[in-house]
RODO-2510 file (C-alpha; in nm, 4 decimals, decimal comma):
residues 297
     n   res          X          Y          Z
     1     m    -3,0413    -1,8336    -2,5319
     2     s    -2,6829    -1,7253    -2,5029
     3     p    -2,5332    -1,6418    -2,8318
     4     g    -2,2073    -1,8330    -2,9400
     5     i    -1,8896    -1,6577    -3,0053
     6     e    -1,6598    -1,7111    -3,3217
     7     v    -1,3114    -1,5685    -3,3519
     8     h    -1,1505    -1,6329    -3,6902
     9     n    -0,8008    -1,5465    -3,7801
    10     l    -0,8054    -1,2327    -3,5483
    11     h    -0,5033    -0,9924    -3,5820
    12     l    -0,4620    -0,6918    -3,3953
    13     r    -0,1542    -0,4545    -3,3841
    14     y    -0,0824    -0,1334    -3,1958
    15     g     0,1863     0,0547    -3,4014
    16     k     0,4704    -0,2092    -3,4236
    17     t     0,3361    -0,4150    -3,1397
    18     t     0,1300    -0,7172    -3,2333
    19     a    -0,1300    -0,7761    -2,9721
    20     l    -0,3178    -1,0559    -3,1409
    21     r    -0,1865    -1,3364    -3,3837
    22     d    -0,4234    -1,5100    -3,6213
    23     l    -0,6419    -1,6151    -3,3131
    24     t    -0,9167    -1,8769    -3,3837
    25     f    -1,1598    -2,0318    -3,1492
    26     s    -1,5305    -2,0713    -3,0987
    27     l    -1,7474    -2,0782    -2,8001
    28     s    -2,0930    -2,2493    -2,8165
    29     g    -2,2347    -2,0158    -2,5494
    30     g    -2,4140    -2,0672    -2,2136
    31     k    -2,0861    -2,1369    -2,0241
    32     i    -1,8372    -1,9765    -1,7857
    33     c    -1,5142    -1,9755    -1,9822
    34     g    -1,1793    -1,8645    -1,8263
    35     l    -0,9733    -1,6461    -2,0532
    36     l    -0,6080    -1,7267    -1,9148
    37     g    -0,2684    -1,5672    -2,0174
    38     r     0,0034    -1,3733    -1,8549
    39     n     0,0632    -1,0171    -1,8639
    40     g     0,0728    -0,8735    -2,2086
    41     s    -0,0790    -1,1995    -2,3440
    42     g    -0,3497    -1,0103    -2,5316
    43     k    -0,6592    -1,0927    -2,3054
    44     t    -0,7695    -0,7333    -2,2656
    45     s    -0,7316    -0,6715    -2,6488
    46     l    -0,9341    -0,9664    -2,7245
    47     l    -1,2240    -0,8613    -2,4856
    48     s    -1,2127    -0,5125    -2,6246
    49     v    -1,2778    -0,6589    -2,9837
    50     l    -1,5699    -0,8950    -2,8356
    51     a    -1,6953    -0,5676    -2,6427
    52     s    -1,7098    -0,3590    -2,9616
    53     l    -1,4655    -0,1062    -2,8331
    54     r    -1,2668    -0,1631    -3,1503
    55     p    -1,3328    -0,3302    -3,4977
    56     a    -1,1511    -0,6637    -3,5760
    57     p    -0,8889    -0,4928    -3,8085
    58     g    -0,7793    -0,8297    -3,9506
    59     g    -0,9866    -1,1660    -3,9383
    60     s    -1,3378    -1,1655    -3,7977
    61     v    -1,5397    -1,1730    -3,4750
    62     t    -1,9028    -1,2678    -3,4603
    63     i    -2,1536    -1,3022    -3,1673
    64     g    -2,4688    -1,4770    -3,2501
    65     g    -2,3527    -1,4826    -3,5965
    66     e    -2,3067    -1,0928    -3,6395
    67     a    -2,0042    -0,8849    -3,6108
    68     p    -2,0473    -0,6897    -3,2847
    69     f    -1,8625    -0,3512    -3,3873
    70     e    -2,1250    -0,0692    -3,3976
    71     n    -2,3975    -0,3361    -3,4326
    72     p    -2,7215    -0,2291    -3,2297
    73     r    -2,8549    -0,5680    -3,2441
    74     v    -2,5394    -0,7065    -3,0533
    75     m    -2,4054    -0,4196    -2,8385
    76     p    -2,6882    -0,4188    -2,5955
    77     r    -2,6372    -0,7876    -2,5452
    78     v    -2,2697    -0,7544    -2,4443
    79     c    -2,1459    -0,6158    -2,1044
    80     f    -1,7784    -0,5524    -2,0725
    81     i    -1,6421    -0,5073    -1,7040
    82     p    -1,2819    -0,3740    -1,7295
    83     a    -1,0349    -0,3719    -1,4298
    84     a    -1,0960    -0,0988    -1,1897
    85     g    -0,9169     0,2099    -1,3049
    86     k    -0,9909     0,1604    -1,6601
    87     g    -1,3630     0,1953    -1,6842
    88     a    -1,6312     0,4640    -1,6648
    89     s    -1,7032     0,4031    -1,3051
    90     d    -1,3812     0,5631    -1,2181
    91     s    -1,4332     0,8931    -1,3964
    92     a    -1,5653     1,2223    -1,2760
    93     d    -1,5210     1,3355    -0,9091
    94     s    -1,8951     1,4341    -0,8928
    95     t    -2,0181     1,0978    -0,9897
    96     r    -2,1746     0,9056    -0,7156
    97     v    -2,2337     0,5299    -0,6711
    98     r    -2,6012     0,6049    -0,7065
    99     t    -2,5626     0,7829    -1,0315
   100     a    -2,3445     0,5029    -1,1867
   101     l    -2,6005     0,2492    -1,0968
   102     d    -2,8798     0,4528    -1,2435
   103     l    -2,6901     0,4958    -1,5654
   104     a    -2,6417     0,1165    -1,5745
   105     a    -3,0182     0,0753    -1,5235
   106     a    -3,1004     0,2962    -1,8000
   107     t    -2,8727     0,1446    -2,0739
   108     r    -2,8948    -0,2273    -1,9723
   109     p    -3,2139    -0,3752    -2,0904
   110     r    -3,2066    -0,6737    -1,8530
   111     w    -3,1084    -0,4769    -1,5498
   112     d    -3,2164    -0,6248    -1,2330
   113     r    -3,2673    -0,3558    -0,9722
   114     d    -3,3373    -0,5881    -0,6842
   115     y    -3,0287    -0,8011    -0,7410
   116     a    -2,8178    -0,4932    -0,7822
   117     q    -2,9455    -0,3913    -0,4160
   118     h    -2,8632    -0,7236    -0,2882
   119     l    -2,5124    -0,6803    -0,4353
   120     l    -2,4531    -0,3496    -0,2977
   121     e    -2,5676    -0,4860     0,0680
   122     r    -2,3273    -0,7721     0,0289
   123     f    -2,0300    -0,5621    -0,0803
   124     g    -2,1129    -0,2719     0,1556
   125     l    -2,1177    -0,0162    -0,1307
   126     p    -2,2492     0,3245    -0,0112
   127     l    -2,4812     0,4820    -0,2599
   128     d    -2,3835     0,8493    -0,1808
   129     k    -2,0069     0,8141    -0,2029
   130     r    -1,8334     0,9740    -0,4880
   131     l    -1,6582     0,7214    -0,7063
   132     s    -1,3244     0,9135    -0,6715
   133     s    -1,3371     0,8518    -0,2973
   134     l    -1,3944     0,4858    -0,3156
   135     s    -1,0975     0,2403    -0,2727
   136     l    -0,9680     0,0315    -0,5616
   137     g    -1,1647    -0,2741    -0,3942
   138     m    -1,4830    -0,0750    -0,3698
   139     r    -1,4489     0,0440    -0,7262
   140     s    -1,3927    -0,3244    -0,8355
   141     a    -1,7126    -0,4320    -0,6131
   142     l    -1,9186    -0,1723    -0,7958
   143     n    -1,7839    -0,2917    -1,1302
   144     v    -1,8781    -0,6387    -1,0647
   145     t    -2,2169    -0,5437    -0,9360
   146     i    -2,3023    -0,3825    -1,2529
   147     g    -2,1759    -0,6729    -1,4484
   148     l    -2,3803    -0,9209    -1,2660
   149     a    -2,6995    -0,7180    -1,2320
   150     a    -2,6704    -0,6170    -1,6077
   151     r    -2,7450    -1,0060    -1,6702
   152     a    -2,6198    -0,9469    -2,0351
   153     p    -2,6281    -1,2579    -2,2402
   154     v    -2,2532    -1,2080    -2,2908
   155     t    -2,0756    -1,0844    -1,9939
   156     l    -1,7003    -1,0139    -1,9913
   157     f    -1,5058    -0,9640    -1,6739
   158     d    -1,1531    -0,8261    -1,7298
   159     e    -0,9295    -0,8956    -1,4042
   160     s    -1,2424    -0,7289    -1,2345
   161     y    -1,1369    -0,8336    -0,8870
   162     l    -0,8481    -0,5962    -0,8651
   163     g    -0,8213    -0,4468    -0,5058
   164     m    -1,0694    -0,6753    -0,3656
   165     d    -0,9800    -0,8707    -0,0495
   166     a    -1,0041    -1,2489    -0,0212
   167     h    -1,3577    -1,2188     0,1373
   168     a    -1,4969    -0,9856    -0,1289
   169     r    -1,3509    -1,2049    -0,4071
   170     y    -1,5185    -1,5325    -0,2811
   171     a    -1,8517    -1,3395    -0,2325
   172     f    -1,7927    -1,2353    -0,6147
   173     y    -1,7410    -1,5833    -0,7265
   174     e    -2,0275    -1,7148    -0,5138
   175     e    -2,2638    -1,4673    -0,6572
   176     l    -2,1391    -1,5189    -1,0004
   177     l    -2,1968    -1,8912    -0,9939
   178     d    -2,5417    -1,8596    -0,8183
   179     d    -2,6632    -1,6240    -1,0582
   180     y    -2,5373    -1,8019    -1,3592
   181     m    -2,7151    -2,1176    -1,2437
   182     a    -3,0494    -1,9075    -1,2083
   183     t    -3,0031    -1,7001    -1,5310
   184     p    -2,7556    -1,9042    -1,7657
   185     r    -2,5589    -1,6893    -2,0075
   186     t    -2,2029    -1,6693    -2,1607
   187     i    -1,9572    -1,5426    -1,9016
   188     i    -1,5921    -1,5019    -1,9792
   189     l    -1,3393    -1,4344    -1,6803
   190     s    -1,0026    -1,3077    -1,7709
   191     t    -0,7903    -1,3739    -1,4659
   192     h    -0,4577    -1,4425    -1,3186
   193     l    -0,5994    -1,5973    -0,9959
   194     i    -0,6498    -1,9383    -1,1513
   195     e    -0,6450    -2,1384    -0,8250
   196     e    -0,9284    -1,9162    -0,7132
   197     i    -1,1724    -1,9365    -0,9941
   198     g    -1,0648    -2,2991    -1,1484
   199     s    -1,3821    -2,4614    -0,9805
   200     l    -1,6066    -2,2153    -1,1589
   201     l    -1,4782    -2,3024    -1,5364
   202     e    -1,6577    -2,5122    -1,7805
   203     e    -1,4339    -2,3986    -2,0643
   204     v    -1,0624    -2,2574    -2,0968
   205     v    -0,9185    -2,0585    -2,3257
   206     i    -0,5253    -1,9878    -2,2938
   207     i    -0,3431    -1,7293    -2,4994
   208     d     0,0107    -1,6194    -2,4977
   209     r     0,1762    -1,3349    -2,6745
   210     g    -0,1468    -1,2837    -2,8790
   211     r    -0,1562    -1,6733    -2,9833
   212     l    -0,3998    -1,9410    -2,9061
   213     v    -0,2230    -2,1983    -2,6695
   214     l    -0,5149    -2,4050    -2,5890
   215     h    -0,8941    -2,4119    -2,6001
   216     e    -1,0478    -2,6927    -2,4027
   217     d    -1,3379    -2,8069    -2,1918
   218     a    -1,2087    -2,7580    -1,8297
   219     e    -1,2842    -3,1258    -1,7157
   220     t    -1,0953    -3,2590    -2,0353
   221     l    -0,8107    -3,0294    -1,9522
   222     r    -0,7867    -3,1379    -1,6026
   223     s    -0,7742    -3,5001    -1,7165
   224     q    -0,4460    -3,4195    -1,8933
   225     g    -0,2693    -3,4493    -1,5645
   226     a    -0,3022    -3,5937    -1,2201
   227     v    -0,1821    -3,5627    -0,8558
   228     c    -0,0180    -3,8799    -0,7363
   229     t    -0,0243    -3,9138    -0,3673
   230     g     0,1148    -4,2006    -0,1334
   231     p     0,4350    -4,3305     0,0131
   232     a     0,7294    -4,1285    -0,1547
   233     e     0,9039    -4,4451    -0,2888
   234     a     0,6029    -4,5751    -0,4447
   235     v     0,5186    -4,2394    -0,5980
   236     d     0,8743    -4,1973    -0,7303
   237     d     0,8320    -4,5521    -0,9023
   238     f     0,5033    -4,4802    -1,0365
   239     t     0,5889    -4,1151    -1,1898
   240     a     0,9349    -4,2486    -1,3186
   241     g     0,9552    -4,1128    -1,6973
   242     m     0,6465    -3,9100    -1,6779
   243     t     0,6401    -3,5050    -1,7031
   244     v     0,6573    -3,3890    -1,3517
   245     l     0,4952    -3,0424    -1,2799
   246     g     0,5635    -3,0085    -0,9163
   247     e     0,6328    -3,2217    -0,5983
   248     q     0,5448    -3,1765    -0,2187
   249     r     0,6601    -3,3920     0,0566
   250     l     0,5704    -3,4410     0,4271
   251     g     0,7436    -3,6966     0,6067
   252     q     0,7351    -4,0200     0,4096
   253     t     0,4203    -3,9063     0,2142
   254     k     0,4719    -3,7448    -0,1302
   255     a     0,2371    -3,5817    -0,3701
   256     t     0,3655    -3,5314    -0,7456
   257     t     0,1701    -3,3474    -1,0053
   258     v     0,2209    -3,5231    -1,3477
   259     y     0,1271    -3,4020    -1,7014
   260     g    -0,0223    -3,6247    -1,9470
   261     p    -0,3443    -3,8537    -1,9680
   262     l    -0,3164    -4,1807    -1,7510
   263     d    -0,5130    -4,4924    -1,9226
   264     d    -0,6950    -4,7429    -1,7129
   265     r    -0,3910    -4,9704    -1,6847
   266     e    -0,1753    -4,7021    -1,5447
   267     r    -0,4738    -4,6137    -1,2875
   268     e    -0,4918    -4,9828    -1,1802
   269     r    -0,1191    -4,9921    -1,1458
   270     a    -0,1476    -4,6709    -0,8982
   271     h    -0,4215    -4,8409    -0,7071
   272     a    -0,2415    -5,1561    -0,6506
   273     a     0,0555    -4,9595    -0,5258
   274     g    -0,1460    -4,7953    -0,2617
   275     l    -0,1397    -4,4665    -0,4259
   276     e    -0,4233    -4,2041    -0,4696
   277     l    -0,4812    -4,0095    -0,7939
   278     g    -0,6417    -3,6713    -0,7726
   279     p    -0,7113    -3,4073    -1,0391
   280     v    -0,4570    -3,1586    -1,1398
   281     a    -0,4895    -2,7685    -1,0616
   282     l    -0,5480    -2,5664    -1,3668
   283     q    -0,2803    -2,3530    -1,2414
   284     d    -0,0302    -2,6156    -1,2710
   285     l    -0,1327    -2,6803    -1,6241
   286     f    -0,1381    -2,3263    -1,7353
   287     v     0,2071    -2,2697    -1,6052
   288     h     0,3296    -2,5823    -1,7874
   289     l     0,1729    -2,4891    -2,1178
   290     t     0,2811    -2,1376    -2,1210
   291     k     0,6441    -2,2125    -2,0235
   292     e     0,6426    -2,5137    -2,2641
   293     l     0,5512    -2,2537    -2,5249
   294     e     0,8082    -2,0045    -2,4329
   295     g     1,0580    -2,2664    -2,4571
   296     s     0,9593    -2,3378    -2,8031
   297     r     1,0466    -1,9929    -2,9315
***
């Protein structure tokens, strides 16, 4: 069973800089959650507390009902995969890929050696290469291989795709979803590439400048907007007075993204006007919500 995560009034400072401000949310566990935020929003700081890399200096964090920091019952159940360049897999020149995998196998109680071998082959990782000689993309591929094959009940990926080309990134997303379906667990993905991972997410946490902007089920969040497509004049008439997030036009056809839920009467009106209503992209909602917060400061 995947443990739940509770964050209550979490506050974290680095000297004079406040990284997290009274952050409160809870994850029931057993879902893929997107942790979204701009650079400097506090995503890595939050994950570092969840991963037991530092205590919660203000407020509290629990995983499965227990504080994770220096807790031998919790720490083996959490696997934190940092962005390439920040983790142990980038360290000594003499360390080889094979050694890094052997270390992961020795420290991860649920390590799946066969699955790790499958991922090595899929990403084209050479076992005898020194870590220092790997490209950034290859180091990221090694990191996500460790994160997936560890099969920890709580797995945290922090911008773990850096340097990976589109083919490798989509291989990672495919493997993550397939393995999650086969061995459910709590997965948190911190990312900027919201368009690429949006379809994977079941839950979304958005933070900005250390504060919680939104915590919502992904489908509920998507219902907070719509893409209205059809004849330009009809689209303009229908969306008049609504909050418009973006517009695209090709000839006489227009697609307008609006923010705000549409009730049954509005949907019937759109259908009667010959318009199509589609789900709004998480990327558009993210940009709107964080920009809205910035404008309120």
